[in-house]
C-alpha positions in Angstrom: -21.2 27.3 75.3 -22.3 28.8 78.5 -19.7 30.8 80.7 -20.4 31.0 84.4 -18.8 33.7 86.5 -17.7 31.9 89.5 -16.1 34.0 92.7 -13.8 31.8 95.1 -11.8 29.6 92.9 -8.0 30.3 93.5 -6.2 27.0 93.2 -6.0 23.6 91.5 -8.3 22.1 94.1 -11.0 24.6 93.1 -10.9 23.8 89.7 -11.0 19.8 90.3 -14.2 20.4 92.7 -15.8 22.2 90.2 -14.8 20.0 87.3 -15.9 17.1 89.2 -19.3 18.5 90.4 -20.2 19.3 86.7 -19.3 16.0 85.4 -21.3 14.5 88.1 -24.4 16.0 86.3 -22.8 15.0 82.8 -20.1 12.4 82.4 -19.3 14.0 78.9 -19.3 17.3 79.7 -16.4 19.7 78.6 -15.3 22.0 81.4 -12.7 24.8 80.9 -11.8 26.3 84.3 -9.9 29.9 84.1 -8.8 30.7 87.8 -7.4 33.9 86.8 -10.5 35.2 85.1 -12.9 33.4 87.4 -14.8 31.8 84.5 -16.0 28.2 84.0 -16.9 27.3 80.4 -19.1 24.2 80.1 -20.3 22.1 77.1 -22.9 19.7 78.4 -26.3 18.2 78.3 -27.3 19.4 81.6 -29.0 22.6 81.9 -27.6 25.9 83.0 -29.4 26.0 86.1 -28.4 22.2 87.2 -24.8 23.4 86.5 -25.0 26.6 88.5 -26.5 24.4 91.5 -23.7 22.1 91.3 -20.8 24.8 91.2 -23.0 26.5 94.3 -23.0 23.4 96.3 -19.4 23.0 96.1 -19.3 26.4 97.9 -18.7 29.0 95.2 -20.6 31.9 94.3 -22.1 32.0 90.6 -22.9 35.0 89.1 
């Protein structure tokens, strides 16, 4: 299960935005956002590149 380091997430709105962006790619995706550590763990059939792009398009930096 890939884990992405995402900077700029600070609140529940950020968590929702990232989760919805990933679920737009794969409605069955399992997404765990940890605001404290700035990580997003994703289990999805979507490619890592597509997930990175979806998070970036929401305005967050993906390392």
